[in-house]
N, C-alpha and C positions, 0 to 999 in steps of 0.2 A: 751968021745964019747957022753955021755948023755947030757953034756953041749952044745956040738956042735949041736945035734939034737934039743935041746930046743931053741937055738939061731935061727936055720933055721926055726923052726915052728913059732917063734915070727915074723920073717921077712915076712913069708908067710901071717900071719894074718894082718900085717901092710899093705902089698900090696893089700890084699883083701879089707881092709877097705878104702884105699885111692887111689885105682887104677881105680875106676870106673869113668864114665864120669861126668862132672859137671852139665850136663843137661840131661833131658829126653824129647824127642819131639814126639808128636803124630801128624801124618800127615794124612789128609783126603781131599777128594774132588778134583775137577779139576778147572782150570781157573787161573787167576792172583793170585799170592801167597799173603797171609797175615800171618805175624808172630805175634802171641799173647804172650805177656810177662806179667806174673802176678806180684803182689807185694811181699814184704817180707813175708815169711811163707806161702804164698798163693799158692795152687795147680793150675795147668793149667785149671782144671775144672771150675774155677771161670768164665771162658769165655764161658761156654756151652750155656747159654741163649742168649748171644750176637750172637754167631755163628748160633744158631737156628733162630734168627730173622734177619739175613742178607738178604738183597734184592740182587738177582743176584747170580752167581756161582763163587766160589773162591776155591783155594787150601789152606787149613788152616794148619798151623804149630803151635801147641800149646805146650808151654814149661813149664816144672816143674823143679825146682832147687834141686841140691843135698842137702841132710839134711832135706828136707821138704817132707810132704805127704808120708812118709815111705821110701823115697830114702836114700841110704847110704850117709854119709857125706864124704867130701873131705879134711877136715882140713883147715889150713890157709896158705896163703891168700885164701879167698873164692870168693870175687866179681870178681877179675881180671881173674881167670880161666874160670868163667862163660862167661864173655864178650868175651874172646879169643875163647872159644868153639862155641859160637854163630856165630862169624864171620867166623870161619872155616866151620861151618855147612852151612851157606849161600853160601859160595864159593863152597863147595863140591856138594851142591844141585843145584848149578847154578841158584839161584833165581834172576830173573830179574823182573822189574816192580813191585817191592816188596813194600807192605805197612806194616809198623811196628806199632803195637798198644801196648802201654805199660802203665800199671797202677802202680803208686807209684815207687818203685824201678825198676819195668819193664820199666817205663818211662826214668829212667837214662840209662838203657841198650839201649833202643830205641834211645835215643839221641846220644850215642856214636856210635851206628851202623850207623845212618844216617850221622854222621860226617865222619866216616871212610870209608863207602861204598856208596859214593854219586852216583856212576854210577848204583848201584843196587836198591837203595831206591827211589821210586817215590811218596811215601805217608807216612805221620807220624802223628799219633794221640797220644797225651800224656794226660793221665787221672790222675788228681790230683797228679802230679809229679813235684818236684822242683829240679833244677840242683844243688842246695847246701842246703840240709836240715840243715846242721850245722849252717848256717847263721841265720836261723829262730829259731832253738832250743837253740843255745848257741852262740849268736852274739859275734864276736871278738875273739873267741877261735880258735887258729891255729890247723890245722890238725895234726901237729907234736906232739901236747900234748895228743893226743888220742892213747892209747896203749891197746893191747889185755889184758895184765896183769895190772889190775887196781882194786882198792877196790870195785868200783861199779860192774864191771864185775864178780869179785869173789863172791859178794853177790848174784847175779842172778844165777851163776853156782851152788852155794851151797844151793839154796832155796829148801825146800821140795816140794813135789808135790802139796799139798794143798795150800801153800802160792803162788806158781807159778800160779796155776789155778785161784786163786783169783785175782792176778795181771793181768793175761791174760784177764779175764772177764772184769775188769775195763777198760783196754785199748780198748777192742773190743766195749764197750759201747760208747766210744768216736769216733768210726769209722763208725757208721751207726745209722740212726734214725729208721731203720726197726728192731723192737725188736726181731722178730723171726730169724734174722740172727746173733744176737750177740753170741749165743752159738756156731754157726758154725765157726765164725771168731775166737773166743777164742779157739775152738778145734784145729784149725790149729797150733796155737802157742803151745798148750799142747803136741801135738804129734811130734813137731819139735825136731830134735837133739839139745840138750841144748847148746852145744858148738857152733854149727852153728848159733843158735839164738843169742847168745851173741857176738861172734867174728865177725859174718857176719854183724851184725848191726854196729859194730865198723868200719868195712870197708865202710859201707854206709855213716856214719857220716864224714869220711875223704874226701869224694868226693866233688869236686867243678868243675862242668862241664860248668860253665858260660863262660869261655874263648873259649870253643869249639863250642859254639852256632853260632859264626860267620862263621863257616865252613859248616853250614847246609843251603842249598839253597832251599830245597823242601818246598812247602807250608805246614805249620804245624797247626794242630788243637789242641788247648790246652783246655781241659775241666776241670774246677775247681769247687770244692765244696765250698759252701758259709759259712761253719762253721769256726770260731765262728760268724763272720758277713760278709756279702757280700762285704762291703766296704774294710774291712781289707784284706780279701782274694784276691780281685781284685788287690789291691795295691801291695801285695806280688808277685803275678804272673807277673805283669807288671815290677816290679823292677828286679825280678830274670831272666826274659826272655828278658831284654832290648837289649841284643846282638843278638837276633834272628830276622832277618830282615823280613821274610815272615811268618806271623802268624796271627791266629785269636784266641783270648781268649774268651771263652764262659762260663759263670758261671751257674751252676745248682742250682736253687732255692731249699730251704729246703733239703739240702743234707750235709752229712758228707763225709768221705774219700771214702767209697765204693759207688760211684755215681751210678754204675750199679745196685745196690740193692735198693737205695733210690729213684731214678727217672728212672726206667728201660725204660719206653716208650720214654721218652725224650732222654735218652742215645742212644737207638737204632736208633732213628730218626737222631740224630746228626752224628752218625757213618755212617749210610746209605747215608745221604746227601753228606757227604764228599767222601765216596767211589764212589758214582755215578759220582761225578765231577772229581775225581783225580785217580781212580783205575780201570776204565773200559778199 
């Protein structure tokens, strides 16, 4: 009997840990809807200043992902359930004339949503996002070679807090030129669920959305950071988005990955100009 009770208790704990939604959405305002998708480890609050600086009135839907910003994890696979839940959310909320704005990984999700829900999505802004990060980071490596259980992943999982914090700070330093934001960005990684951080990133590296780009017909604004050089970054965006027929690629001078931190006024202007033309 005790063994049975223990087994039932364990099953309940598992369900509590992995039964929650892959996303949390904060909805506010009225008007045409905008779905804001943050990057990996990043909370939805990264969009607060952008929303505060919007010209016009919009209904905003701000997403945070399971395993980040204190939300409970969902296990693996991680990326696909998030995508599926977002599509379900858009359909359940009956979001029409929808603009999707995604940064980094959020841009991957935005790309898939625009391809799958063409009748709903009338605007698309991708912020320093690539449809295939793997091709940039590890050219020629097939997705099939990337596994959750790998020596590299195990090393990150087993890192002590100090070593992980040092790694997170180093990575954050390469994501913004705005020094006062480095600790904040690093902090998001430090409070992330460690397995979500490791295995979720494996999911991202497996992605190759370049074939899906041909299914997107909406006019797309791509905002790119100029790190390490403007010429290199511009070439990468043009190559990776070659299959996207209707697009504008605009590079943000003196910026790293978090363009909204490094060139905020420029960023707000780009977003508002696009929304004025395509989301009113």
